Jmol script that loads the backbone (N, CA, C; Angstrom):
load data "model"
ATOM      1  N   UNK A   1     -14.306  17.809 -10.175  1.00  0.00           N
ATOM      2  CA  UNK A   1     -13.077  17.335  -9.519  1.00  0.00           C
ATOM      3  C   UNK A   1     -12.296  16.537 -10.661  1.00  0.00           C
ATOM      4  N   UNK A   2     -11.037  16.869 -10.740  1.00  0.00           N
ATOM      5  CA  UNK A   2     -10.183  16.198 -11.743  1.00  0.00           C
ATOM      6  C   UNK A   2      -9.505  15.051 -11.004  1.00  0.00           C
ATOM      7  N   UNK A   3      -9.512  13.908 -11.607  1.00  0.00           N
ATOM      8  CA  UNK A   3      -8.872  12.712 -10.982  1.00  0.00           C
ATOM      9  C   UNK A   3      -7.546  12.547 -11.764  1.00  0.00           C
ATOM     10  N   UNK A   4      -6.421  12.592 -10.980  1.00  0.00           N
ATOM     11  CA  UNK A   4      -5.102  12.589 -11.512  1.00  0.00           C
ATOM     12  C   UNK A   4      -4.810  11.172 -12.085  1.00  0.00           C
ATOM     13  N   UNK A   5      -3.874  11.085 -12.913  1.00  0.00           N
ATOM     14  CA  UNK A   5      -3.331   9.834 -13.453  1.00  0.00           C
ATOM     15  C   UNK A   5      -2.782   9.014 -12.290  1.00  0.00           C
ATOM     16  N   UNK A   6      -2.107   9.664 -11.364  1.00  0.00           N
ATOM     17  CA  UNK A   6      -1.473   9.001 -10.154  1.00  0.00           C
ATOM     18  C   UNK A   6      -2.487   8.358  -9.327  1.00  0.00           C
ATOM     19  N   UNK A   7      -3.605   9.014  -9.147  1.00  0.00           N
ATOM     20  CA  UNK A   7      -4.723   8.495  -8.373  1.00  0.00           C
ATOM     21  C   UNK A   7      -5.270   7.214  -9.079  1.00  0.00           C
ATOM     22  N   UNK A   8      -5.550   7.365 -10.256  1.00  0.00           N
ATOM     23  CA  UNK A   8      -6.086   6.222 -10.963  1.00  0.00           C
ATOM     24  C   UNK A   8      -5.134   4.966 -10.987  1.00  0.00           C
ATOM     25  N   UNK A   9      -3.866   5.166 -11.175  1.00  0.00           N
ATOM     26  CA  UNK A   9      -2.856   4.177 -11.196  1.00  0.00           C
ATOM     27  C   UNK A   9      -2.739   3.502  -9.711  1.00  0.00           C
ATOM     28  N   UNK A  10      -2.781   4.315  -8.795  1.00  0.00           N
ATOM     29  CA  UNK A  10      -2.751   3.791  -7.369  1.00  0.00           C
ATOM     30  C   UNK A  10      -4.020   2.866  -7.070  1.00  0.00           C
ATOM     31  N   UNK A  11      -5.210   3.355  -7.452  1.00  0.00           N
ATOM     32  CA  UNK A  11      -6.396   2.521  -7.314  1.00  0.00           C
ATOM     33  C   UNK A  11      -6.245   1.206  -7.994  1.00  0.00           C
ATOM     34  N   UNK A  12      -5.762   1.294  -9.267  1.00  0.00           N
ATOM     35  CA  UNK A  12      -5.551   0.101 -10.087  1.00  0.00           C
ATOM     36  C   UNK A  12      -4.605  -0.844  -9.432  1.00  0.00           C
ATOM     37  N   UNK A  13      -3.452  -0.273  -8.915  1.00  0.00           N
ATOM     38  CA  UNK A  13      -2.388  -1.117  -8.266  1.00  0.00           C
ATOM     39  C   UNK A  13      -2.961  -1.838  -7.082  1.00  0.00           C
ATOM     40  N   UNK A  14      -3.700  -1.112  -6.250  1.00  0.00           N
ATOM     41  CA  UNK A  14      -4.363  -1.764  -5.013  1.00  0.00           C
ATOM     42  C   UNK A  14      -5.395  -2.862  -5.471  1.00  0.00           C
ATOM     43  N   UNK A  15      -6.146  -2.540  -6.440  1.00  0.00           N
ATOM     44  CA  UNK A  15      -7.215  -3.478  -6.868  1.00  0.00           C
ATOM     45  C   UNK A  15      -6.593  -4.657  -7.492  1.00  0.00           C
ATOM     46  N   UNK A  16      -5.530  -4.476  -8.261  1.00  0.00           N
ATOM     47  CA  UNK A  16      -4.868  -5.634  -8.959  1.00  0.00           C
ATOM     48  C   UNK A  16      -4.240  -6.556  -7.913  1.00  0.00           C
ATOM     49  N   UNK A  17      -3.641  -5.935  -6.852  1.00  0.00           N
ATOM     50  CA  UNK A  17      -3.024  -6.686  -5.757  1.00  0.00           C
ATOM     51  C   UNK A  17      -4.181  -7.562  -5.097  1.00  0.00           C
ATOM     52  N   UNK A  18      -5.197  -6.954  -4.722  1.00  0.00           N
ATOM     53  CA  UNK A  18      -6.323  -7.648  -4.147  1.00  0.00           C
ATOM     54  C   UNK A  18      -6.907  -8.724  -5.051  1.00  0.00           C
ATOM     55  N   UNK A  19      -7.136  -8.493  -6.308  1.00  0.00           N
ATOM     56  CA  UNK A  19      -7.724  -9.538  -7.128  1.00  0.00           C
ATOM     57  C   UNK A  19      -6.774 -10.631  -7.442  1.00  0.00           C
ATOM     58  N   UNK A  20      -5.476 -10.364  -7.624  1.00  0.00           N
ATOM     59  CA  UNK A  20      -4.509 -11.412  -7.841  1.00  0.00           C
ATOM     60  C   UNK A  20      -4.440 -12.239  -6.565  1.00  0.00           C
ATOM     61  N   UNK A  21      -4.458 -11.696  -5.346  1.00  0.00           N
ATOM     62  CA  UNK A  21      -4.377 -12.383  -4.111  1.00  0.00           C
ATOM     63  C   UNK A  21      -5.548 -13.286  -4.080  1.00  0.00           C
ATOM     64  N   UNK A  22      -6.779 -12.850  -4.322  1.00  0.00           N
ATOM     65  CA  UNK A  22      -7.969 -13.600  -4.289  1.00  0.00           C
ATOM     66  C   UNK A  22      -7.945 -14.758  -5.292  1.00  0.00           C
ATOM     67  N   UNK A  23      -7.385 -14.513  -6.522  1.00  0.00           N
ATOM     68  CA  UNK A  23      -7.282 -15.662  -7.528  1.00  0.00           C
ATOM     69  C   UNK A  23      -6.435 -16.770  -6.967  1.00  0.00           C
ATOM     70  N   UNK A  24      -5.312 -16.456  -6.275  1.00  0.00           N
ATOM     71  CA  UNK A  24      -4.391 -17.399  -5.736  1.00  0.00           C
ATOM     72  C   UNK A  24      -5.135 -18.167  -4.600  1.00  0.00           C
ATOM     73  N   UNK A  25      -5.880 -17.422  -3.779  1.00  0.00           N
ATOM     74  CA  UNK A  25      -6.673 -18.024  -2.667  1.00  0.00           C
ATOM     75  C   UNK A  25      -7.618 -19.139  -3.303  1.00  0.00           C
ATOM     76  N   UNK A  26      -8.344 -18.713  -4.360  1.00  0.00           N
ATOM     77  CA  UNK A  26      -9.274 -19.620  -4.964  1.00  0.00           C
ATOM     78  C   UNK A  26      -8.565 -20.897  -5.472  1.00  0.00           C
ATOM     79  N   UNK A  27      -7.458 -20.631  -6.172  1.00  0.00           N
ATOM     80  CA  UNK A  27      -6.665 -21.801  -6.617  1.00  0.00           C
ATOM     81  C   UNK A  27      -6.194 -22.726  -5.507  1.00  0.00           C
ATOM     82  N   UNK A  28      -5.742 -22.153  -4.388  1.00  0.00           N
ATOM     83  CA  UNK A  28      -5.306 -22.924  -3.287  1.00  0.00           C
ATOM     84  C   UNK A  28      -6.424 -23.571  -2.517  1.00  0.00           C
ATOM     85  N   UNK A  29      -7.531 -23.121  -2.547  1.00  0.00           N
ATOM     86  CA  UNK A  29      -8.734 -23.803  -2.002  1.00  0.00           C
ATOM     87  C   UNK A  29      -9.067 -24.996  -2.911  1.00  0.00           C
ATOM     88  N   UNK A  30      -9.121 -24.772  -4.188  1.00  0.00           N
ATOM     89  CA  UNK A  30      -9.372 -25.885  -5.113  1.00  0.00           C
ATOM     90  C   UNK A  30      -8.328 -27.032  -5.064  1.00  0.00           C
ATOM     91  N   UNK A  31      -7.060 -26.637  -4.771  1.00  0.00           N
ATOM     92  CA  UNK A  31      -5.945 -27.621  -4.690  1.00  0.00           C
ATOM     93  C   UNK A  31      -5.766 -28.198  -3.251  1.00  0.00           C
ATOM     94  N   UNK A  32      -6.758 -27.741  -2.406  1.00  0.00           N
ATOM     95  CA  UNK A  32      -6.815 -28.228  -0.955  1.00  0.00           C
ATOM     96  C   UNK A  32      -5.528 -27.818  -0.178  1.00  0.00           C
ATOM     97  N   UNK A  33      -4.951 -26.733  -0.497  1.00  0.00           N
ATOM     98  CA  UNK A  33      -3.816 -26.182   0.322  1.00  0.00           C
ATOM     99  C   UNK A  33      -4.391 -25.258   1.382  1.00  0.00           C
ATOM    100  N   UNK A  34      -5.605 -24.767   1.192  1.00  0.00           N
ATOM    101  CA  UNK A  34      -6.277 -24.024   2.196  1.00  0.00           C
ATOM    102  C   UNK A  34      -7.534 -24.815   2.533  1.00  0.00           C
ATOM    103  N   UNK A  35      -7.643 -25.210   3.877  1.00  0.00           N
ATOM    104  CA  UNK A  35      -8.714 -26.170   4.189  1.00  0.00           C
ATOM    105  C   UNK A  35      -9.795 -25.539   5.174  1.00  0.00           C
ATOM    106  N   UNK A  36      -9.891 -24.258   5.148  1.00  0.00           N
ATOM    107  CA  UNK A  36     -10.864 -23.578   5.984  1.00  0.00           C
ATOM    108  C   UNK A  36     -11.937 -23.017   5.126  1.00  0.00           C
ATOM    109  N   UNK A  37     -13.067 -22.588   5.604  1.00  0.00           N
ATOM    110  CA  UNK A  37     -13.963 -21.793   4.872  1.00  0.00           C
ATOM    111  C   UNK A  37     -13.412 -20.488   4.471  1.00  0.00           C
ATOM    112  N   UNK A  38     -13.498 -20.099   3.200  1.00  0.00           N
ATOM    113  CA  UNK A  38     -12.928 -18.839   2.699  1.00  0.00           C
ATOM    114  C   UNK A  38     -13.937 -18.013   2.176  1.00  0.00           C
ATOM    115  N   UNK A  39     -13.890 -16.745   2.405  1.00  0.00           N
ATOM    116  CA  UNK A  39     -14.883 -15.782   1.897  1.00  0.00           C
ATOM    117  C   UNK A  39     -14.127 -14.678   1.094  1.00  0.00           C
ATOM    118  N   UNK A  40     -14.020 -15.013  -0.224  1.00  0.00           N
ATOM    119  CA  UNK A  40     -13.301 -14.079  -1.145  1.00  0.00           C
ATOM    120  C   UNK A  40     -14.082 -12.866  -1.469  1.00  0.00           C
ATOM    121  N   UNK A  41     -13.292 -11.773  -1.769  1.00  0.00           N
ATOM    122  CA  UNK A  41     -13.864 -10.548  -2.244  1.00  0.00           C
ATOM    123  C   UNK A  41     -13.693 -10.213  -3.666  1.00  0.00           C
ATOM    124  N   UNK A  42     -13.294 -11.205  -4.398  1.00  0.00           N
ATOM    125  CA  UNK A  42     -13.095 -11.025  -5.836  1.00  0.00           C
ATOM    126  C   UNK A  42     -14.253 -10.374  -6.491  1.00  0.00           C
ATOM    127  N   UNK A  43     -14.067  -9.358  -7.240  1.00  0.00           N
ATOM    128  CA  UNK A  43     -15.153  -8.522  -7.881  1.00  0.00           C
ATOM    129  C   UNK A  43     -15.552  -7.347  -7.091  1.00  0.00           C
ATOM    130  N   UNK A  44     -15.052  -7.217  -5.923  1.00  0.00           N
ATOM    131  CA  UNK A  44     -15.399  -6.043  -5.019  1.00  0.00           C
ATOM    132  C   UNK A  44     -14.204  -5.200  -4.716  1.00  0.00           C
ATOM    133  N   UNK A  45     -13.063  -5.577  -5.290  1.00  0.00           N
ATOM    134  CA  UNK A  45     -11.770  -4.951  -4.849  1.00  0.00           C
ATOM    135  C   UNK A  45     -11.637  -3.521  -5.256  1.00  0.00           C
ATOM    136  N   UNK A  46     -12.375  -3.025  -6.215  1.00  0.00           N
ATOM    137  CA  UNK A  46     -12.219  -1.600  -6.640  1.00  0.00           C
ATOM    138  C   UNK A  46     -12.936  -0.674  -5.669  1.00  0.00           C
ATOM    139  N   UNK A  47     -13.892  -1.218  -4.855  1.00  0.00           N
ATOM    140  CA  UNK A  47     -14.528  -0.359  -3.903  1.00  0.00           C
ATOM    141  C   UNK A  47     -13.552  -0.024  -2.695  1.00  0.00           C
ATOM    142  N   UNK A  48     -12.853  -1.059  -2.153  1.00  0.00           N
ATOM    143  CA  UNK A  48     -11.934  -0.777  -1.084  1.00  0.00           C
ATOM    144  C   UNK A  48     -10.734  -0.101  -1.583  1.00  0.00           C
ATOM    145  N   UNK A  49     -10.234  -0.534  -2.798  1.00  0.00           N
ATOM    146  CA  UNK A  49      -9.036   0.250  -3.446  1.00  0.00           C
ATOM    147  C   UNK A  49      -9.366   1.722  -3.590  1.00  0.00           C
ATOM    148  N   UNK A  50     -10.502   2.102  -4.086  1.00  0.00           N
ATOM    149  CA  UNK A  50     -10.771   3.454  -4.313  1.00  0.00           C
ATOM    150  C   UNK A  50     -10.789   4.264  -2.947  1.00  0.00           C
ATOM    151  N   UNK A  51     -11.520   3.663  -2.026  1.00  0.00           N
ATOM    152  CA  UNK A  51     -11.596   4.380  -0.684  1.00  0.00           C
ATOM    153  C   UNK A  51     -10.224   4.439   0.007  1.00  0.00           C
ATOM    154  N   UNK A  52      -9.506   3.394  -0.111  1.00  0.00           N
ATOM    155  CA  UNK A  52      -8.122   3.379   0.485  1.00  0.00           C
ATOM    156  C   UNK A  52      -7.184   4.439  -0.123  1.00  0.00           C
ATOM    157  N   UNK A  53      -7.363   4.549  -1.395  1.00  0.00           N
ATOM    158  CA  UNK A  53      -6.554   5.556  -2.145  1.00  0.00           C
ATOM    159  C   UNK A  53      -6.977   6.983  -1.820  1.00  0.00           C
ATOM    160  N   UNK A  54      -8.265   7.187  -1.741  1.00  0.00           N
ATOM    161  CA  UNK A  54      -8.819   8.457  -1.288  1.00  0.00           C
ATOM    162  C   UNK A  54      -8.180   8.913   0.122  1.00  0.00           C
ATOM    163  N   UNK A  55      -8.260   7.944   1.001  1.00  0.00           N
ATOM    164  CA  UNK A  55      -7.723   8.141   2.359  1.00  0.00           C
ATOM    165  C   UNK A  55      -6.229   8.439   2.367  1.00  0.00           C
ATOM    166  N   UNK A  56      -5.470   7.725   1.449  1.00  0.00           N
ATOM    167  CA  UNK A  56      -4.105   7.978   1.291  1.00  0.00           C
ATOM    168  C   UNK A  56      -3.763   9.370   0.834  1.00  0.00           C
ATOM    169  N   UNK A  57      -4.473   9.794  -0.306  1.00  0.00           N
ATOM    170  CA  UNK A  57      -4.305  11.055  -0.916  1.00  0.00           C
ATOM    171  C   UNK A  57      -4.608  12.220   0.035  1.00  0.00           C
ATOM    172  N   UNK A  58      -5.589  11.995   0.823  1.00  0.00           N
ATOM    173  CA  UNK A  58      -6.076  13.051   1.805  1.00  0.00           C
ATOM    174  C   UNK A  58      -5.462  12.922   3.106  1.00  0.00           C
ATOM    175  N   UNK A  59      -4.554  11.966   3.288  1.00  0.00           N
ATOM    176  CA  UNK A  59      -3.850  11.704   4.578  1.00  0.00           C
ATOM    177  C   UNK A  59      -4.809  11.439   5.731  1.00  0.00           C
ATOM    178  N   UNK A  60      -5.810  10.600   5.463  1.00  0.00           N
ATOM    179  CA  UNK A  60      -6.866  10.215   6.462  1.00  0.00           C
ATOM    180  C   UNK A  60      -6.452   8.813   6.942  1.00  0.00           C
ATOM    181  N   UNK A  61      -6.437   8.591   8.237  1.00  0.00           N
ATOM    182  CA  UNK A  61      -6.180   7.314   8.835  1.00  0.00           C
ATOM    183  C   UNK A  61      -7.555   6.815   9.439  1.00  0.00           C
ATOM    184  N   UNK A  62      -8.405   6.161   8.685  1.00  0.00           N
ATOM    185  CA  UNK A  62      -9.693   5.713   9.085  1.00  0.00           C
ATOM    186  C   UNK A  62      -9.678   4.461   9.997  1.00  0.00           C
ATOM    187  N   UNK A  63     -10.653   4.358  10.792  1.00  0.00           N
ATOM    188  CA  UNK A  63     -10.885   3.159  11.500  1.00  0.00           C
ATOM    189  C   UNK A  63     -11.991   2.416  10.642  1.00  0.00           C
ATOM    190  N   UNK A  64     -11.557   1.240  10.124  1.00  0.00           N
ATOM    191  CA  UNK A  64     -12.476   0.513   9.184  1.00  0.00           C
ATOM    192  C   UNK A  64     -12.876  -0.822   9.835  1.00  0.00           C
ATOM    193  N   UNK A  65     -14.210  -1.074   9.662  1.00  0.00           N
ATOM    194  CA  UNK A  65     -14.652  -2.370  10.107  1.00  0.00           C
ATOM    195  C   UNK A  65     -15.376  -3.110   8.899  1.00  0.00           C
ATOM    196  N   UNK A  66     -14.911  -4.196   8.451  1.00  0.00           N
ATOM    197  CA  UNK A  66     -15.556  -4.982   7.344  1.00  0.00           C
ATOM    198  C   UNK A  66     -16.059  -6.289   7.908  1.00  0.00           C
ATOM    199  N   UNK A  67     -17.398  -6.476   7.668  1.00  0.00           N
ATOM    200  CA  UNK A  67     -17.955  -7.644   8.396  1.00  0.00           C
ATOM    201  C   UNK A  67     -17.676  -8.973   7.564  1.00  0.00           C
ATOM    202  N   UNK A  68     -17.690  -8.863   6.246  1.00  0.00           N
ATOM    203  CA  UNK A  68     -17.653 -10.105   5.569  1.00  0.00           C
ATOM    204  C   UNK A  68     -16.864  -9.871   4.181  1.00  0.00           C
ATOM    205  N   UNK A  69     -16.150 -10.894   3.731  1.00  0.00           N
ATOM    206  CA  UNK A  69     -15.505 -10.804   2.529  1.00  0.00           C
ATOM    207  C   UNK A  69     -14.467  -9.620   2.567  1.00  0.00           C
ATOM    208  N   UNK A  70     -13.529  -9.678   3.506  1.00  0.00           N
ATOM    209  CA  UNK A  70     -12.737  -8.548   3.795  1.00  0.00           C
ATOM    210  C   UNK A  70     -11.286  -8.615   3.335  1.00  0.00           C
ATOM    211  N   UNK A  71     -10.905  -9.619   2.594  1.00  0.00           N
ATOM    212  CA  UNK A  71      -9.501  -9.722   2.091  1.00  0.00           C
ATOM    213  C   UNK A  71      -9.089  -8.386   1.412  1.00  0.00           C
ATOM    214  N   UNK A  72      -9.913  -7.941   0.489  1.00  0.00           N
ATOM    215  CA  UNK A  72      -9.594  -6.734  -0.282  1.00  0.00           C
ATOM    216  C   UNK A  72      -9.498  -5.502   0.614  1.00  0.00           C
ATOM    217  N   UNK A  73     -10.335  -5.389   1.644  1.00  0.00           N
ATOM    218  CA  UNK A  73     -10.248  -4.259   2.510  1.00  0.00           C
ATOM    219  C   UNK A  73      -8.885  -4.354   3.280  1.00  0.00           C
ATOM    220  N   UNK A  74      -8.673  -5.499   3.819  1.00  0.00           N
ATOM    221  CA  UNK A  74      -7.355  -5.722   4.544  1.00  0.00           C
ATOM    222  C   UNK A  74      -6.171  -5.389   3.693  1.00  0.00           C
ATOM    223  N   UNK A  75      -6.162  -5.800   2.435  1.00  0.00           N
ATOM    224  CA  UNK A  75      -5.009  -5.618   1.571  1.00  0.00           C
ATOM    225  C   UNK A  75      -4.832  -4.234   1.067  1.00  0.00           C
ATOM    226  N   UNK A  76      -5.920  -3.671   0.651  1.00  0.00           N
ATOM    227  CA  UNK A  76      -5.884  -2.273   0.036  1.00  0.00           C
ATOM    228  C   UNK A  76      -5.618  -1.179   1.017  1.00  0.00           C
ATOM    229  N   UNK A  77      -5.906  -1.429   2.325  1.00  0.00           N
ATOM    230  CA  UNK A  77      -5.584  -0.486   3.429  1.00  0.00           C
ATOM    231  C   UNK A  77      -4.270  -0.841   4.037  1.00  0.00           C
ATOM    232  N   UNK A  78      -3.486  -1.667   3.459  1.00  0.00           N
ATOM    233  CA  UNK A  78      -2.064  -1.873   3.889  1.00  0.00           C
ATOM    234  C   UNK A  78      -1.809  -3.108   4.806  1.00  0.00           C
ATOM    235  N   UNK A  79      -2.791  -3.982   4.933  1.00  0.00           N
ATOM    236  CA  UNK A  79      -2.621  -5.147   5.746  1.00  0.00           C
ATOM    237  C   UNK A  79      -1.412  -6.035   5.217  1.00  0.00           C
ATOM    238  N   UNK A  80      -0.830  -6.808   6.185  1.00  0.00           N
ATOM    239  CA  UNK A  80       0.389  -7.483   5.785  1.00  0.00           C
ATOM    240  C   UNK A  80      -0.078  -8.799   4.996  1.00  0.00           C
ATOM    241  N   UNK A  81       0.387  -8.896   3.774  1.00  0.00           N
ATOM    242  CA  UNK A  81      -0.039 -10.025   2.894  1.00  0.00           C
ATOM    243  C   UNK A  81       0.465 -11.318   3.453  1.00  0.00           C
ATOM    244  N   UNK A  82       1.669 -11.404   3.974  1.00  0.00           N
ATOM    245  CA  UNK A  82       2.196 -12.546   4.583  1.00  0.00           C
ATOM    246  C   UNK A  82       1.362 -13.119   5.739  1.00  0.00           C
ATOM    247  N   UNK A  83       0.965 -12.188   6.595  1.00  0.00           N
ATOM    248  CA  UNK A  83       0.182 -12.572   7.797  1.00  0.00           C
ATOM    249  C   UNK A  83      -1.212 -13.004   7.340  1.00  0.00           C
ATOM    250  N   UNK A  84      -1.721 -12.471   6.248  1.00  0.00           N
ATOM    251  CA  UNK A  84      -3.044 -12.894   5.771  1.00  0.00           C
ATOM    252  C   UNK A  84      -2.895 -14.387   5.210  1.00  0.00           C
ATOM    253  N   UNK A  85      -1.877 -14.607   4.476  1.00  0.00           N
ATOM    254  CA  UNK A  85      -1.606 -15.993   3.989  1.00  0.00           C
ATOM    255  C   UNK A  85      -1.488 -16.962   5.097  1.00  0.00           C
ATOM    256  N   UNK A  86      -0.648 -16.529   6.110  1.00  0.00           N
ATOM    257  CA  UNK A  86      -0.505 -17.440   7.307  1.00  0.00           C
ATOM    258  C   UNK A  86      -1.823 -17.671   8.019  1.00  0.00           C
ATOM    259  N   UNK A  87      -2.652 -16.719   8.118  1.00  0.00           N
ATOM    260  CA  UNK A  87      -3.898 -16.919   8.733  1.00  0.00           C
ATOM    261  C   UNK A  87      -4.881 -17.829   7.895  1.00  0.00           C
ATOM    262  N   UNK A  88      -4.746 -17.692   6.655  1.00  0.00           N
ATOM    263  CA  UNK A  88      -5.608 -18.642   5.773  1.00  0.00           C
ATOM    264  C   UNK A  88      -5.205 -20.082   5.824  1.00  0.00           C
ATOM    265  N   UNK A  89      -3.897 -20.320   6.225  1.00  0.00           N
ATOM    266  CA  UNK A  89      -3.467 -21.702   6.276  1.00  0.00           C
ATOM    267  C   UNK A  89      -3.337 -22.168   7.872  1.00  0.00           C
ATOM    268  N   UNK A  90      -3.828 -21.306   8.718  1.00  0.00           N
ATOM    269  CA  UNK A  90      -3.947 -21.622  10.134  1.00  0.00           C
ATOM    270  C   UNK A  90      -2.634 -21.520  10.919  1.00  0.00           C
ATOM    271  N   UNK A  91      -1.730 -20.741  10.447  1.00  0.00           N
ATOM    272  CA  UNK A  91      -0.470 -20.611  11.219  1.00  0.00           C
ATOM    273  C   UNK A  91      -0.636 -19.589  12.356  1.00  0.00           C
ATOM    274  N   UNK A  92       0.140 -19.880  13.468  1.00  0.00           N
ATOM    275  CA  UNK A  92       0.108 -18.933  14.549  1.00  0.00           C
ATOM    276  C   UNK A  92       0.639 -17.545  14.181  1.00  0.00           C
ATOM    277  N   UNK A  93       1.392 -17.486  13.153  1.00  0.00           N
ATOM    278  CA  UNK A  93       1.988 -16.098  12.687  1.00  0.00           C
ATOM    279  C   UNK A  93       0.976 -15.430  11.857  1.00  0.00           C
ATOM    280  N   UNK A  94      -0.274 -15.910  11.748  1.00  0.00           N
ATOM    281  CA  UNK A  94      -1.289 -15.166  10.973  1.00  0.00           C
ATOM    282  C   UNK A  94      -1.776 -13.924  11.673  1.00  0.00           C
ATOM    283  N   UNK A  95      -2.567 -13.097  11.020  1.00  0.00           N
ATOM    284  CA  UNK A  95      -2.977 -11.860  11.588  1.00  0.00           C
ATOM    285  C   UNK A  95      -3.939 -11.991  12.776  1.00  0.00           C
ATOM    286  N   UNK A  96      -4.542 -13.137  12.942  1.00  0.00           N
ATOM    287  CA  UNK A  96      -5.315 -13.418  14.154  1.00  0.00           C
ATOM    288  C   UNK A  96      -4.719 -14.735  14.755  1.00  0.00           C
ATOM    289  N   UNK A  97      -3.511 -14.917  14.673  1.00  0.00           N
ATOM    290  CA  UNK A  97      -2.797 -16.090  15.239  1.00  0.00           C
ATOM    291  C   UNK A  97      -3.296 -17.454  14.779  1.00  0.00           C
ATOM    292  N   UNK A  98      -3.794 -17.389  13.493  1.00  0.00           N
ATOM    293  CA  UNK A  98      -4.331 -18.608  12.810  1.00  0.00           C
ATOM    294  C   UNK A  98      -5.652 -19.131  13.386  1.00  0.00           C
ATOM    295  N   UNK A  99      -6.293 -18.408  14.212  1.00  0.00           N
ATOM    296  CA  UNK A  99      -7.566 -18.823  14.814  1.00  0.00           C
ATOM    297  C   UNK A  99      -8.807 -18.274  14.208  1.00  0.00           C
ATOM    298  N   UNK A 100      -8.756 -17.166  13.437  1.00  0.00           N
ATOM    299  CA  UNK A 100      -9.894 -16.563  12.826  1.00  0.00           C
ATOM    300  C   UNK A 100     -10.193 -16.908  11.488  1.00  0.00           C
ATOM    301  N   UNK A 101      -9.141 -17.393  10.778  1.00  0.00           N
ATOM    302  CA  UNK A 101      -9.306 -17.718   9.350  1.00  0.00           C
ATOM    303  C   UNK A 101      -9.820 -16.563   8.522  1.00  0.00           C
ATOM    304  N   UNK A 102     -10.485 -16.854   7.410  1.00  0.00           N
ATOM    305  CA  UNK A 102     -10.956 -15.780   6.517  1.00  0.00           C
ATOM    306  C   UNK A 102     -11.979 -14.906   7.025  1.00  0.00           C
ATOM    307  N   UNK A 103     -12.720 -15.364   7.996  1.00  0.00           N
ATOM    308  CA  UNK A 103     -13.900 -14.538   8.448  1.00  0.00           C
ATOM    309  C   UNK A 103     -13.509 -13.548   9.547  1.00  0.00           C
ATOM    310  N   UNK A 104     -12.325 -13.721  10.181  1.00  0.00           N
ATOM    311  CA  UNK A 104     -12.024 -12.877  11.351  1.00  0.00           C
ATOM    312  C   UNK A 104     -10.638 -12.292  11.213  1.00  0.00           C
ATOM    313  N   UNK A 105     -10.326 -11.651  10.144  1.00  0.00           N
ATOM    314  CA  UNK A 105      -9.003 -11.124   9.964  1.00  0.00           C
ATOM    315  C   UNK A 105      -8.997  -9.640  10.596  1.00  0.00           C
ATOM    316  N   UNK A 106      -7.801  -9.170  11.023  1.00  0.00           N
ATOM    317  CA  UNK A 106      -7.708  -7.716  11.486  1.00  0.00           C
ATOM    318  C   UNK A 106      -6.356  -7.277  11.344  1.00  0.00           C
ATOM    319  N   UNK A 107      -6.258  -5.956  11.378  1.00  0.00           N
ATOM    320  CA  UNK A 107      -4.906  -5.312  11.339  1.00  0.00           C
ATOM    321  C   UNK A 107      -5.048  -3.941  11.923  1.00  0.00           C
ATOM    322  N   UNK A 108      -4.194  -3.621  12.783  1.00  0.00           N
ATOM    323  CA  UNK A 108      -4.142  -2.189  13.382  1.00  0.00           C
ATOM    324  C   UNK A 108      -3.540  -1.160  12.380  1.00  0.00           C
TER     325      UNK A 108
END
end "model"
wireframe off; spacefill off
backbone 0.3
color backbone group
């Protein structure tokens, strides 16, 4: 199987988005801007980025359930970044209305 340059770039783009997001989350936890328990997926982003890109390229719309450290899954499969941020700071506009925090995120 030949892996195209476009495929590799898309995997990298998704993984970079997830990693940069996680780095910002870590900084905001350290600076006490996020005050809930946070479960980051830094270091695991290429797994979900690769699977998400395969699904995109093959036009598959999977139903995914990630139990723990799911920020990368949420982001690489197209979850709304703003809603995830709002969730992490406990806003009602978050992806689970600010009640689930880092452990209970979801997106249809």
